C-alpha positions as a Python dict, from the first residue, in 0.01 Angstrom:
ca = {
    (1, 'M'): (0, 0, 0),
    (2, 'D'): (138, 342, -86),
    (3, 'Y'): (194, 619, 168),
    (4, 'L'): (-114, 823, 67),
    (5, 'G'): (-345, 522, 88),
    (6, 'E'): (-201, 418, 422),
    (7, 'N'): (-232, 772, 556),
    (8, 'Q'): (-592, 793, 433),
    (9, 'E'): (-680, 467, 610),
    (10, 'K'): (-527, 602, 933),
    (11, 'N'): (-733, 919, 898),
    (12, 'V'): (-1050, 716, 835),
    (13, 'D'): (-980, 500, 1142),
    (14, 'A'): (-919, 815, 1347),
    (15, 'F'): (-1249, 965, 1226),
    (16, 'V'): (-1438, 646, 1317),
    (17, 'R'): (-1287, 659, 1668),
    (18, 'Y'): (-1372, 1031, 1708),
    (19, 'W'): (-1726, 976, 1584),
    (20, 'N'): (-1794, 676, 1807),
    (21, 'A'): (-1653, 862, 2109),
    (22, 'Y'): (-1880, 1158, 2028),
    (23, 'R'): (-2189, 936, 1992),
    (24, 'K'): (-2128, 755, 2319),
    (25, 'S'): (-2042, 1065, 2519),
    (26, 'S'): (-2307, 1213, 2743),
    (27, 'E'): (-2089, 1518, 2808),
    (28, 'R'): (-2061, 1712, 2483),
    (29, 'Q'): (-1979, 2062, 2604),
    (30, 'G'): (-1683, 2216, 2429),
    (31, 'T'): (-1679, 1958, 2153),
    (32, 'L'): (-1862, 2174, 1899),
    (33, 'D'): (-1557, 2397, 1851),
    (34, 'W'): (-1336, 2091, 1816),
    (35, 'W'): (-1568, 1940, 1551),
    (36, 'R'): (-1583, 2274, 1369),
    (37, 'G'): (-1205, 2277, 1344),
    (38, 'Y'): (-1176, 1909, 1256),
    (39, 'L'): (-1446, 1896, 987),
    (40, 'F'): (-1286, 2181, 795),
    (41, 'S'): (-933, 2048, 840),
    (42, 'E'): (-736, 1899, 554),
    (43, 'E'): (-741, 1563, 736),
    (44, 'F'): (-1122, 1534, 719),
    (45, 'Q'): (-1158, 1704, 381),
    (46, 'N'): (-933, 1436, 229),
    (47, 'I'): (-1152, 1152, 362),
    (48, 'R'): (-1502, 1303, 360),
    (49, 'F'): (-1612, 1102, 54),
    (50, 'H'): (-1431, 785, 159),
    (51, 'P'): (-1689, 502, 141),
    (52, 'Q'): (-1637, 404, 506),
    (53, 'V'): (-1690, 762, 630),
    (54, 'V'): (-1999, 819, 414),
    (55, 'H'): (-2140, 480, 517),
    (56, 'L'): (-2087, 562, 885),
    (57, 'L'): (-2255, 903, 862),
    (58, 'A'): (-2538, 792, 633),
    (59, 'G'): (-2627, 492, 848),
    (60, 'E'): (-2919, 502, 1089),
    (61, 'R'): (-2699, 411, 1386),
    (62, 'A'): (-2475, 713, 1330),
    (63, 'W'): (-2716, 957, 1491),
    (64, 'R'): (-2844, 759, 1784),
    (65, 'C'): (-2739, 903, 2115),
    (66, 'L'): (-2755, 745, 2458),
    (67, 'R'): (-3061, 933, 2582),
    (68, 'H'): (-3395, 925, 2403),
    (69, 'D'): (-3625, 1040, 2683),
    (70, 'F'): (-3900, 1299, 2638),
    (71, 'F'): (-3719, 1601, 2779),
    (72, 'H'): (-3378, 1532, 2625),
    (73, 'I'): (-3317, 1750, 2323),
    (74, 'D'): (-2982, 1707, 2162),
    (75, 'Y'): (-2930, 2037, 1982),
    (76, 'M'): (-2562, 1952, 1966),
    (77, 'T'): (-2637, 1678, 1713),
    (78, 'D'): (-2822, 1928, 1493),
    (79, 'E'): (-2525, 2165, 1517),
    (80, 'I'): (-2288, 1886, 1410),
    (81, 'K'): (-2521, 1805, 1119),
    (82, 'G'): (-2506, 2168, 1010),
    (83, 'L'): (-2126, 2162, 1027),
    (84, 'L'): (-2116, 1840, 824),
    (85, 'W'): (-2349, 1995, 564),
    (86, 'E'): (-2103, 2284, 527),
    (87, 'A'): (-1792, 2062, 541),
    (88, 'Y'): (-1928, 1846, 258),
    (89, 'G'): (-2009, 2157, 55),
    (90, 'F'): (-2365, 2042, -7),
    (91, 'Q'): (-2611, 2287, -163),
    (92, 'E'): (-2985, 2284, -94),
    (93, 'D'): (-3085, 2243, -458),
    (94, 'D'): (-2828, 1990, -582),
    (95, 'G'): (-2975, 1665, -450),
    (96, 'T'): (-2969, 1509, -794),
    (97, 'A'): (-2592, 1556, -814),
    (98, 'Y'): (-2533, 1277, -561),
    (99, 'Q'): (-2602, 906, -574),
    (100, 'G'): (-2609, 614, -332),
    (101, 'E'): (-2506, 675, 24),
    (102, 'V'): (-2381, 1027, -48),
    (103, 'H'): (-2735, 1114, -162),
    (104, 'K'): (-2875, 952, 153),
    (105, 'L'): (-2633, 1162, 360),
    (106, 'W'): (-2736, 1476, 166),
    (107, 'I'): (-3101, 1408, 250),
    (108, 'Y'): (-3029, 1339, 616),
    (109, 'L'): (-2815, 1649, 664),
    (110, 'H'): (-3044, 1878, 461),
    (111, 'P'): (-3140, 2185, 669),
    (112, 'K'): (-3509, 2134, 586),
    (113, 'H'): (-3497, 1792, 754),
    (114, 'I'): (-3329, 1940, 1063),
    (115, 'R'): (-3586, 2223, 1086),
    (116, 'R'): (-3871, 1970, 1062),
    (117, 'R'): (-3723, 1766, 1347),
    (118, 'M'): (-3685, 2079, 1559),
    (119, 'K'): (-4052, 2169, 1498),
    (120, 'E'): (-4156, 1818, 1603),
    (121, 'R'): (-3949, 1850, 1921),
    (122, 'T'): (-4103, 2188, 1999),
    (123, 'K'): (-4452, 2048, 1946),
    (124, 'R'): (-4376, 1760, 2184),
    (125, 'L'): (-4244, 2000, 2448),
    (126, 'V'): (-4552, 2224, 2424),
    (127, 'R'): (-4779, 1921, 2450),
    (128, 'G'): (-4584, 1794, 2751),
    (129, 'A'): (-4599, 2135, 2920),
    (130, 'A'): (-4976, 2148, 2864),
    (131, 'V'): (-5020, 1803, 3016),
    (132, 'I'): (-4808, 1896, 3318),
    (133, 'F'): (-5010, 2217, 3361),
    (134, 'I'): (-5338, 2022, 3351),
    (135, 'L'): (-5201, 1771, 3601),
    (136, 'L'): (-5093, 2042, 3843),
    (137, 'I'): (-5426, 2227, 3819),
    (138, 'S'): (-5618, 1902, 3871),
    (139, 'I'): (-5412, 1801, 4173),
    (140, 'W'): (-5442, 2149, 4318),
    (141, 'G'): (-5819, 2149, 4258),
    (142, 'A'): (-5859, 1805, 4419),
    (143, 'S'): (-5667, 1915, 4726),
    (144, 'M'): (-5870, 2237, 4760),
    (145, 'I'): (-6212, 2072, 4762),
    (146, 'N'): (-6113, 1734, 4909),
    (147, 'D'): (-6294, 1547, 4633),
    (148, 'G'): (-6123, 1258, 4457),
    (149, 'R'): (-6348, 1291, 4151),
    (150, 'V'): (-6151, 1595, 4048),
    (151, 'L'): (-5860, 1361, 3978),
    (152, 'V'): (-6048, 1217, 3679),
    (153, 'P'): (-5894, 1485, 3452),
    (154, 'V'): (-5553, 1383, 3590),
    (155, 'V'): (-5605, 1026, 3476),
    (156, 'A'): (-5742, 1146, 3141),
    (157, 'A'): (-5439, 1371, 3091),
    (158, 'L'): (-5202, 1087, 3174),
    (159, 'L'): (-5378, 859, 2925),
    (160, 'Y'): (-5366, 1133, 2659),
    (161, 'Y'): (-4997, 1196, 2725),
    (162, 'T'): (-4914, 824, 2712),
    (163, 'R'): (-5104, 776, 2386),
    (164, 'N'): (-4926, 1070, 2221),
    (165, 'L'): (-4590, 956, 2351),
    (166, 'L'): (-4645, 614, 2197),
    (167, 'E'): (-4752, 776, 1867),
    (168, 'D'): (-4432, 985, 1866),
    (169, 'K'): (-4219, 673, 1904),
    (170, 'A'): (-4404, 484, 1631),
}
């Protein structure tokens, strides 16, 4: 194997290690600046279209993080996606220029897709806040009049919340 090919493989292996460490990390503060520098470095720019790198980033497992609970919003991941979009030099209207996994990566990193996900997250948070508000008012009302029947809206709100949470995961 020649020097350039060997060096490229080392850079790909390094990227895979960096990416897996990022995905598995629950503490991501301060890493955005590091990723910004790395993604625009010559090291990454030379491997960005390497099949192993594209396959890793275009795969479904690439974007799973450790926490998937209701209140966890990983804006950091969306920031990294934006940086990758820029580092790859993608344009919003050139989706037909790419094929295979690069096209899949283009779709996944597209800003429209990220904005849609952020709207869905906001909608879930508003719905959750409304349910919590109803629960608090119902509990407060039940305690003020000492009547357990007032807790019926609490049960209804919990059932509504659970149903919508299951729909979101489906």
